[in-house]
C-alpha positions as CSV (number, residue, x, y, z in Angstrom):
1,M,-67.2,-32.5,-16.0
2,A,-64.4,-34.5,-14.8
3,R,-61.2,-32.9,-13.7
4,S,-58.1,-34.2,-15.2
5,R,-55.3,-34.7,-12.8
6,R,-51.8,-33.8,-13.9
7,K,-48.9,-35.4,-12.4
8,F,-46.3,-33.0,-11.3
9,T,-42.8,-34.2,-11.1
10,M,-40.2,-32.5,-9.0
11,A,-37.4,-31.1,-11.2
12,E,-34.0,-31.5,-9.8
13,A,-32.5,-28.3,-8.4
14,A,-29.5,-27.2,-10.4
15,V,-26.9,-24.7,-9.5
16,P,-25.9,-22.5,-12.4
17,I,-22.2,-23.3,-12.8
18,S,-21.4,-20.4,-15.1
19,A,-22.6,-17.9,-12.5
20,M,-20.5,-19.6,-9.8
21,I,-17.5,-19.5,-12.1
22,D,-18.0,-15.8,-12.6
23,I,-18.2,-15.2,-8.9
24,V,-15.0,-17.2,-8.3
25,F,-13.1,-15.2,-10.9
26,L,-14.3,-12.0,-9.4
27,L,-13.1,-13.1,-5.9
28,I,-9.7,-14.1,-7.3
29,I,-9.3,-10.7,-9.0
30,F,-10.3,-8.9,-5.9
31,F,-7.8,-10.8,-3.7
32,V,-5.0,-10.5,-6.2
33,T,-5.5,-6.7,-6.6
34,T,-5.8,-6.1,-2.8
35,A,-2.7,-8.2,-2.1
36,A,-0.7,-6.3,-4.8
37,M,-1.5,-2.9,-3.2
38,E,0.9,-3.3,-0.4
39,K,3.7,-4.0,-2.9
40,E,2.8,-0.9,-4.9
41,I,3.7,1.4,-2.0
42,D,7.4,0.5,-2.3
43,D,8.9,2.1,-5.4
44,E,11.0,-0.4,-7.2
45,K,13.2,2.4,-8.6
46,V,14.4,3.2,-5.1
47,V,17.4,1.2,-4.0
48,L,17.7,1.4,-0.3
49,A,21.0,2.1,1.5
50,N,22.5,-0.8,3.4
51,A,22.2,-0.8,7.2
52,P,23.9,-3.9,8.5
53,H,23.3,-3.1,12.2
54,G,19.7,-1.9,11.8
55,K,16.9,-3.5,13.7
56,P,14.3,-5.1,11.3
57,V,10.6,-4.0,11.6
58,T,8.6,-6.9,13.0
59,K,5.1,-5.4,12.8
60,K,4.1,-2.7,10.3
61,D,1.4,-0.2,11.3
62,P,-1.3,-0.3,8.6
63,R,-1.8,3.5,9.0
64,A,1.8,4.1,7.9
65,V,2.3,6.6,5.0
66,T,5.3,5.7,2.8
67,I,7.2,8.5,0.9
68,N,9.7,7.4,-1.8
69,V,12.6,9.6,-2.9
70,R,14.2,8.5,-6.2
71,P,17.8,9.3,-7.1
72,D,16.8,12.2,-9.3
73,G,14.8,13.8,-6.5
74,T,11.4,12.7,-7.7
75,T,9.2,12.1,-4.7
76,T,6.3,9.7,-4.8
77,M,3.5,8.6,-2.5
78,G,1.4,5.6,-3.5
79,M,3.4,5.5,-6.8
80,L,2.2,9.0,-7.8
81,P,4.8,11.7,-8.2
82,M,4.0,14.6,-5.8
83,T,5.4,18.0,-4.9
84,M,6.2,19.0,-1.3
85,P,3.0,21.1,-0.9
86,V,0.9,18.2,-2.1
87,I,2.7,15.8,0.2
88,S,2.0,18.1,3.1
89,Q,-1.7,18.2,2.1
90,Q,-1.9,14.4,1.9
91,L,-0.2,14.0,5.3
92,L,-2.6,16.5,6.9
93,A,-5.5,14.6,5.4
94,A,-4.1,11.3,6.7
95,A,-3.6,12.9,10.2
96,S,-7.1,14.2,10.3
97,K,-8.4,10.7,9.4
98,W,-6.1,8.5,11.6
99,G,-4.7,10.9,14.2
100,S,-1.4,12.8,14.6
101,D,0.6,9.7,15.7
102,I,0.6,8.1,12.2
103,P,4.0,6.8,11.2
104,I,5.7,8.4,8.2
105,I,8.2,6.1,6.4
106,I,10.8,7.8,4.2
107,R,12.4,5.4,1.6
108,G,15.3,7.3,0.1
109,D,17.5,5.9,-2.6
110,H,21.1,5.3,-1.6
111,N,22.2,7.7,-4.5
112,A,19.7,10.4,-3.7
113,Q,21.2,13.7,-2.4
114,H,20.4,14.5,1.2
115,Y,18.8,17.7,0.0
116,Y,15.9,15.8,-1.4
117,I,15.4,13.8,1.8
118,K,15.6,17.1,3.8
119,Q,12.8,18.5,1.6
120,V,10.6,15.6,2.6
121,M,11.5,16.0,6.2
122,D,10.6,19.7,6.0
123,A,7.2,18.8,4.5
124,V,6.6,16.4,7.3
125,T,7.7,18.9,9.9
126,A,5.3,21.5,8.5
127,T,2.4,19.1,9.2
128,K,3.5,18.7,12.9
129,L,3.7,14.9,12.5
130,Y,6.5,13.4,14.6
131,R,6.7,9.6,14.0
132,V,9.2,9.5,11.1
133,K,11.1,6.4,10.2
134,F,13.7,5.7,7.5
135,N,13.8,2.5,5.5
136,A,17.1,0.8,4.8
137,A,18.1,-2.7,3.5
138,I,19.6,-5.1,6.1
139,D,22.5,-7.1,4.7
140,D,22.9,-10.2,6.9
141,G,26.3,-11.0,5.3
142,G,24.9,-13.9,3.2
143,N,23.5,-15.8,6.2
């Protein structure tokens, strides 16, 4: 019996374009959402007081915890409204994770009563964290 020989031809290697497009879109979504997280920390409802002689921050610590105080006294962390005991718990959790020298940034609205800012400061003091900063807008006089 004679064996028949088949000719094998090499098929060209093809890259599935639809799978690559899916991966590209997933990467775009990932980078857009992670880039937007930094913006979400700053509450847009908080209008900062003007500090024309303030020194601008050149380098922000990535461990910084931002607390926003709205004009009506609502306090938010990470865009979630929180009470003072919950803020203290969150700060203690952050301190146990990153150390007791984490910076706390308080962003108070220029129309917020000082009483609300003092409540946040008392919650921070209760956690024994000491690096507290206050955010303000720097008006450069139109320059």
